[in-house]
Backbone as JSON, one array per atom type, in Angstrom:
{
  "sequence": "MAKDSSFDVVSQVDMQEVDNAFQQATREISQRYDLKDSGATIALSKSDKLVTVNAPADFVARQIIDLFGSKLIKRGIDLAAVKWDAPQAASGGTVRVLGHIVEGIDQPTAKKINKDIKDTKAKVKVTIEADKLRVTSPSKDALQQVIQFLRDQDYGQPLQFTNYR",
  "N": [[12.6, -0.17, -32.31], [13.02, -3.83, -30.56], [14.87, -6.39, -31.66], [13.79, -9.4, -32.8], [14.06, -12.74, -31.2], [15.27, -15.89, -31.22], [15.25, -19.52, -31.53], [16.51, -22.55, -32.89], [14.36, -26.03, -33.56], [16.15, -28.65, -33.71], [17.26, -32.55, -34.65], [19.69, -34.11, -33.87], [22.1, -36.29, -34.16], [25.22, -37.14, -32.64], [27.43, -39.0, -35.11], [29.58, -39.97, -34.46], [30.12, -40.61, -32.26], [28.29, -42.4, -31.8], [29.88, -44.06, -33.46], [31.86, -44.68, -32.01], [30.33, -45.95, -29.39], [29.56, -48.15, -30.32], [31.68, -49.61, -31.62], [33.06, -49.97, -28.85], [30.3, -51.83, -28.13], [30.69, -53.91, -29.86], [33.8, -54.82, -29.23], [32.98, -55.73, -26.31], [30.77, -57.71, -27.18], [32.47, -59.53, -28.16], [34.17, -60.42, -25.93], [32.32, -60.96, -23.91], [31.65, -63.56, -22.05], [28.96, -65.08, -22.37], [28.03, -64.22, -24.75], [30.17, -64.61, -26.44], [31.08, -67.14, -28.08], [28.46, -67.16, -29.53], [28.01, -66.51, -31.77], [27.22, -64.31, -32.66], [26.38, -60.81, -33.94], [27.19, -57.68, -34.61], [26.62, -54.66, -36.84], [27.6, -51.5, -38.46], [26.59, -49.13, -40.33], [27.47, -46.26, -41.25], [27.13, -44.28, -43.34], [24.72, -45.25, -44.37], [22.98, -44.82, -42.01], [22.47, -47.27, -40.2], [22.19, -49.54, -38.1], [22.9, -53.07, -38.01], [22.14, -56.08, -36.41], [23.09, -59.44, -35.93], [21.71, -62.34, -34.86], [21.6, -66.12, -33.19], [19.55, -66.51, -32.02], [16.3, -64.58, -30.81], [16.22, -63.91, -28.3], [19.04, -63.61, -27.88], [19.44, -61.28, -29.44], [18.0, -59.9, -28.38], [19.73, -59.01, -26.36], [22.38, -58.1, -26.92], [21.25, -55.82, -28.53], [20.15, -54.32, -25.79], [22.65, -54.13, -24.98], [24.12, -52.24, -26.63], [22.55, -50.51, -26.61], [23.17, -49.43, -24.09], [25.98, -48.32, -24.32], [25.42, -46.81, -26.06], [23.89, -44.53, -24.38], [25.89, -44.47, -22.54], [27.45, -42.62, -23.62], [25.91, -39.89, -23.98], [23.93, -40.41, -25.92], [20.35, -40.1, -26.78], [18.01, -43.0, -26.53], [15.92, -43.36, -27.95], [16.9, -42.12, -30.55], [17.27, -44.03, -31.99], [15.47, -46.53, -34.42], [14.31, -49.31, -33.58], [13.69, -52.26, -36.12], [11.41, -55.09, -36.3], [12.44, -58.16, -34.91], [13.52, -60.05, -37.82], [13.76, -63.23, -39.68], [16.68, -64.67, -40.98], [18.79, -66.16, -42.85], [20.14, -69.92, -41.89], [18.64, -70.29, -39.29], [19.39, -68.2, -38.15], [18.58, -64.75, -36.36], [17.53, -61.45, -37.72], [17.97, -57.89, -36.62], [17.12, -54.83, -37.4], [18.58, -51.27, -37.08], [17.46, -48.2, -37.26], [19.26, -45.41, -37.58], [18.07, -42.0, -36.74], [17.65, -39.0, -37.76], [16.79, -35.52, -38.19], [14.15, -33.83, -38.69], [11.23, -34.87, -39.74], [8.59, -34.19, -42.12], [5.98, -34.67, -41.61], [5.95, -34.87, -38.85], [7.23, -32.44, -37.77], [5.17, -30.44, -38.66], [3.02, -31.68, -36.72], [4.31, -30.62, -34.25], [4.59, -28.01, -35.14], [1.92, -27.78, -34.84], [1.06, -28.36, -32.31], [2.88, -26.3, -30.75], [1.24, -24.07, -31.41], [-1.11, -24.53, -30.29], [-0.41, -23.87, -27.64], [-1.07, -21.44, -27.2], [1.23, -19.34, -27.12], [2.74, -16.4, -27.68], [4.64, -16.87, -30.33], [6.53, -17.22, -33.27], [6.72, -19.67, -36.05], [8.19, -21.41, -37.79], [8.7, -23.83, -40.9], [11.83, -25.39, -41.43], [13.58, -27.15, -43.78], [14.91, -29.8, -42.22], [14.1, -28.87, -40.21], [12.94, -26.58, -37.4], [12.43, -23.11, -37.1], [11.8, -20.85, -34.3], [10.3, -17.75, -33.39], [10.2, -14.96, -31.48], [9.67, -11.74, -29.77], [9.67, -11.98, -27.42], [11.63, -13.62, -24.89], [11.29, -14.92, -22.71], [8.95, -16.09, -23.62], [9.69, -17.93, -25.52], [11.47, -19.69, -23.98], [9.33, -20.96, -22.67], [8.29, -22.29, -24.52], [10.2, -23.94, -25.43], [10.69, -25.41, -23.03], [8.07, -26.54, -22.84], [8.14, -28.24, -25.26], [10.28, -30.0, -24.57], [8.74, -31.64, -22.81], [7.32, -33.07, -24.13], [6.87, -36.19, -26.22], [7.73, -36.9, -29.53], [9.0, -39.09, -30.29], [11.49, -39.02, -31.26], [14.56, -37.58, -30.21], [14.8, -34.36, -29.51], [16.8, -31.19, -29.97], [17.92, -28.02, -28.71], [19.07, -24.98, -30.59], [21.12, -22.65, -31.6], [20.29, -20.37, -30.17], [19.01, -16.91, -29.62]],
  "CA": [[12.48, -2.07, -31.63], [14.18, -4.78, -30.5], [14.95, -7.35, -32.96], [12.82, -10.61, -32.51], [14.71, -13.52, -30.19], [15.14, -17.11, -31.96], [15.75, -20.35, -31.98], [16.28, -23.88, -33.81], [14.51, -26.75, -33.04], [16.82, -29.93, -34.9], [17.32, -33.44, -34.05], [20.9, -34.74, -34.51], [22.97, -37.41, -33.5], [26.71, -37.53, -33.36], [28.03, -40.58, -35.77], [31.16, -40.46, -34.19], [29.79, -40.88, -30.66], [27.52, -43.47, -32.51], [30.68, -45.39, -33.81], [32.19, -45.31, -30.53], [29.67, -47.21, -28.79], [29.38, -49.45, -31.89], [32.94, -50.46, -31.59], [32.83, -51.05, -27.46], [29.68, -53.18, -28.2], [31.9, -55.15, -30.53], [34.95, -55.68, -28.33], [32.24, -56.49, -25.06], [30.3, -59.19, -27.52], [33.68, -60.42, -28.28], [34.69, -60.8, -24.61], [31.61, -61.7, -22.54], [31.03, -65.27, -21.95], [27.84, -65.42, -22.94], [27.9, -64.12, -26.82], [31.45, -64.67, -27.23], [30.8, -68.12, -28.67], [26.99, -67.75, -29.79], [28.04, -66.38, -33.47], [26.23, -62.94, -32.58], [27.21, -60.0, -34.48], [26.81, -56.3, -34.91], [27.37, -54.09, -37.47], [27.21, -50.24, -38.21], [26.72, -48.27, -42.04], [27.69, -44.45, -40.95], [26.5, -43.51, -44.75], [23.07, -45.21, -44.31], [22.58, -44.28, -40.56], [21.68, -48.45, -40.08], [22.63, -50.82, -37.53], [22.44, -54.52, -38.29], [22.38, -56.98, -35.41], [22.61, -60.81, -36.47], [22.12, -63.52, -33.9], [21.08, -66.78, -33.1], [17.93, -66.18, -31.48], [15.64, -63.25, -30.86], [16.99, -63.63, -26.8], [20.48, -63.25, -27.85], [19.69, -59.69, -30.4], [17.62, -58.14, -27.52], [20.74, -58.81, -25.47], [23.16, -57.27, -28.12], [20.26, -54.34, -28.46], [20.41, -53.52, -24.96], [24.42, -53.69, -24.83], [24.54, -51.25, -27.18], [21.83, -49.17, -25.98], [23.89, -48.93, -22.6], [26.98, -48.04, -24.74], [25.1, -45.08, -26.56], [23.74, -43.97, -22.64], [27.07, -43.5, -21.83], [27.81, -41.62, -24.48], [25.19, -38.94, -24.13], [23.09, -40.45, -26.89], [19.07, -40.79, -26.14], [17.83, -43.96, -27.01], [14.92, -42.54, -29.31], [17.59, -41.55, -31.45], [17.38, -45.14, -33.1], [14.88, -46.93, -34.42], [14.66, -51.09, -33.82], [12.66, -52.57, -36.75], [11.0, -56.17, -35.41], [13.11, -59.1, -35.99], [13.34, -60.97, -39.61], [14.2, -64.87, -39.82], [17.96, -64.77, -41.48], [19.54, -67.71, -43.25], [20.54, -70.66, -41.2], [17.73, -69.98, -38.23], [19.3, -66.85, -37.24], [17.7, -63.83, -36.52], [18.45, -60.44, -38.33], [17.08, -56.86, -36.26], [17.56, -53.74, -38.41], [18.12, -50.01, -36.03], [17.72, -47.04, -38.12], [19.26, -44.03, -36.89], [16.85, -40.89, -37.12], [18.42, -37.64, -37.82], [16.28, -34.44, -39.05], [12.94, -34.02, -38.53], [10.54, -35.5, -41.07], [7.68, -33.24, -42.31], [4.91, -35.16, -40.56], [6.62, -34.35, -37.26], [7.26, -31.01, -38.07], [3.67, -29.94, -38.92], [2.62, -32.07, -34.98], [5.35, -29.85, -33.54], [4.21, -26.55, -35.22], [0.39, -27.24, -34.3], [1.29, -28.16, -30.42], [3.21, -25.13, -30.52], [0.52, -22.91, -31.92], [-1.85, -24.79, -29.5], [-0.21, -23.7, -26.51], [-1.16, -20.21, -27.76], [2.52, -18.65, -27.12], [3.31, -15.6, -28.86], [5.42, -17.09, -30.94], [6.37, -17.47, -34.85], [7.01, -21.44, -35.97], [8.56, -22.14, -39.2], [9.18, -25.08, -41.01], [12.88, -25.02, -42.41], [13.68, -28.26, -44.44], [14.88, -30.7, -41.37], [14.48, -28.0, -38.98], [12.21, -25.56, -37.3], [12.96, -22.17, -36.3], [10.67, -20.34, -33.29], [10.66, -16.68, -33.09], [9.63, -14.19, -30.53], [10.2, -10.59, -29.11], [9.78, -12.26, -26.13], [12.72, -14.24, -24.25], [10.18, -15.38, -21.77], [7.62, -16.91, -24.31], [10.9, -18.81, -26.26], [11.83, -20.2, -22.88], [7.93, -21.56, -22.37], [7.86, -23.27, -25.73], [11.51, -25.05, -24.83], [9.97, -26.34, -21.91], [7.05, -27.36, -23.4], [8.75, -29.18, -25.95], [11.05, -31.07, -23.82], [7.75, -32.28, -21.99], [6.44, -33.78, -24.85], [7.48, -37.02, -26.91], [7.51, -37.02, -30.46], [9.26, -40.41, -30.93], [13.28, -38.65, -31.3], [15.25, -36.55, -29.44], [14.82, -32.99, -29.82], [17.65, -30.26, -29.41], [17.3, -26.51, -28.95], [20.1, -24.75, -31.15], [21.14, -21.14, -32.08], [19.25, -19.14, -28.96], [19.67, -15.48, -29.88]],
  "C": [[13.25, -2.91, -31.35], [13.59, -5.65, -31.45], [14.61, -8.74, -31.53], [14.07, -11.81, -31.42], [14.34, -14.89, -31.26], [15.89, -18.62, -31.45], [15.38, -21.67, -32.8], [15.87, -24.79, -32.86], [14.82, -28.35, -34.01], [16.95, -31.39, -33.9], [18.65, -34.02, -34.82], [21.57, -35.6, -33.73], [24.28, -37.22, -33.78], [27.2, -38.64, -33.57], [28.92, -40.81, -35.05], [31.08, -40.84, -32.95], [29.24, -42.24, -30.92], [29.11, -44.81, -32.67], [31.56, -46.09, -32.6], [31.9, -46.02, -29.87], [29.7, -48.1, -29.66], [30.88, -50.55, -31.38], [33.02, -50.86, -29.65], [31.8, -51.8, -27.51], [30.29, -54.17, -28.96], [32.49, -55.66, -29.51], [33.73, -56.21, -27.32], [31.52, -57.87, -25.68], [31.95, -60.2, -27.47], [34.17, -60.84, -26.99], [33.78, -61.36, -23.49], [31.59, -62.98, -22.88], [29.71, -65.75, -22.41], [27.47, -65.31, -24.19], [29.06, -64.22, -27.33], [31.67, -65.86, -28.04], [29.36, -68.39, -29.42], [26.93, -67.68, -31.28], [27.03, -64.8, -33.44], [27.15, -61.53, -33.06], [26.63, -58.47, -34.22], [27.55, -55.35, -35.78], [26.76, -52.53, -38.06], [27.25, -49.62, -39.64], [26.81, -46.85, -41.48], [26.74, -43.78, -42.12], [24.83, -44.07, -44.59], [22.42, -45.28, -42.9], [21.68, -45.73, -40.24], [22.63, -49.16, -39.21], [21.97, -51.96, -37.48], [22.66, -55.35, -36.9], [21.99, -58.53, -35.96], [22.91, -61.7, -35.15], [21.5, -64.46, -33.79], [19.76, -67.29, -32.7], [18.12, -64.91, -30.79], [15.99, -62.72, -29.23], [18.25, -63.04, -27.29], [20.56, -61.94, -28.85], [19.01, -58.93, -29.31], [18.78, -57.89, -26.69], [21.73, -57.7, -25.98], [22.64, -55.55, -27.94], [20.51, -53.85, -27.38], [21.83, -53.08, -24.42], [24.82, -52.74, -25.32], [23.46, -49.88, -26.89], [22.49, -48.47, -24.64], [25.08, -48.05, -23.27], [26.62, -46.59, -25.43], [24.43, -44.13, -25.11], [24.62, -42.96, -22.34], [27.85, -42.55, -22.57], [27.32, -40.75, -25.03], [24.3, -39.15, -25.43], [21.85, -41.2, -26.76], [18.58, -42.04, -27.38], [16.7, -43.82, -28.31], [15.73, -42.15, -30.06], [18.01, -42.93, -32.55], [16.3, -46.33, -33.25], [14.68, -48.58, -34.3], [13.41, -51.59, -34.82], [12.22, -54.0, -35.8], [12.01, -57.14, -36.1], [12.76, -60.1, -37.05], [14.28, -62.22, -39.11], [15.37, -64.37, -40.62], [18.38, -66.35, -41.57], [20.2, -68.52, -41.69], [19.64, -70.87, -39.6], [18.26, -69.05, -37.56], [18.28, -65.72, -36.99], [18.28, -62.28, -36.95], [17.5, -58.93, -37.68], [17.89, -55.47, -36.46], [17.7, -52.06, -37.05], [18.35, -49.24, -37.37], [17.74, -45.66, -37.14], [18.68, -42.7, -37.67], [17.52, -39.65, -36.61], [17.66, -36.53, -38.68], [14.98, -34.78, -38.42], [11.49, -34.16, -39.69], [8.95, -34.27, -41.25], [6.37, -33.13, -41.55], [4.97, -34.64, -38.97], [6.83, -33.45, -37.11], [5.92, -30.14, -38.2], [3.35, -30.0, -36.97], [2.93, -31.24, -34.27], [5.16, -28.69, -33.48], [2.94, -26.22, -34.5], [0.46, -27.24, -32.7], [1.59, -26.74, -30.36], [2.24, -23.82, -30.87], [-0.69, -23.35, -30.75], [-2.05, -24.66, -28.07], [-0.49, -22.15, -26.36], [0.3, -18.94, -27.35], [2.3, -17.92, -28.17], [4.45, -15.79, -29.56], [5.33, -17.52, -32.49], [7.0, -18.6, -35.09], [7.06, -21.1, -37.7], [9.11, -22.93, -40.11], [10.63, -25.06, -41.95], [13.54, -26.73, -43.14], [13.44, -29.51, -43.07], [14.65, -30.03, -39.87], [13.12, -26.96, -38.37], [12.53, -24.53, -36.5], [11.64, -21.05, -35.67], [11.21, -19.11, -33.33], [9.83, -15.95, -32.29], [10.32, -12.82, -29.99], [10.49, -11.1, -27.7], [10.61, -13.61, -25.66], [12.01, -15.38, -23.66], [9.18, -16.78, -22.52], [8.62, -18.13, -24.95], [10.96, -19.66, -25.02], [10.5, -21.12, -22.58], [7.99, -22.58, -23.63], [9.29, -24.56, -25.76], [11.03, -26.11, -23.67], [8.98, -27.13, -22.31], [7.36, -28.39, -24.24], [9.27, -30.48, -25.65], [10.11, -31.97, -22.82], [7.05, -33.54, -22.8], [7.23, -35.14, -25.8], [7.08, -37.09, -28.22], [8.46, -38.12, -31.2], [10.97, -40.16, -31.21], [13.39, -37.86, -30.78], [15.34, -35.31, -30.34], [16.12, -32.07, -29.21], [17.15, -29.0, -29.79], [18.53, -25.71, -29.76], [19.99, -23.22, -31.66], [19.97, -20.14, -31.43], [19.85, -18.33, -29.09], [18.76, -14.64, -29.71]]
}
């Protein structure tokens, strides 16, 4: 009997690329004429996977978020990998916006993905393992169909397919 084929569904973000995008955004904020003297800042905490934008107004904060997003796209990182909170009032009449970098698939999302795969009636077996899902099947065609199905869905975070064997 042939061995089953499998692949993993993961959600990973290359933090080095996020740091590079952050460095580029910081440089552009210090050089752009409309942001240079505004007092706006952007900070990255790699360990907490948190991006903090401080700006004098909500409009300026949105400009910085768009600027950072464009740098992320150029570095091949999906914008869904950063979840932005609503703007909060900070000291001195400024605005603070927090962006959380999403890594790993949480349990509710993993269960939803599992249920959606089962609803396709594909002949595959799905196993939830911590922050990833393993999909196995004797048929590589069934695995390809599941990958295509998952690419067409939106789970609020980027999904990658690794360890295809």
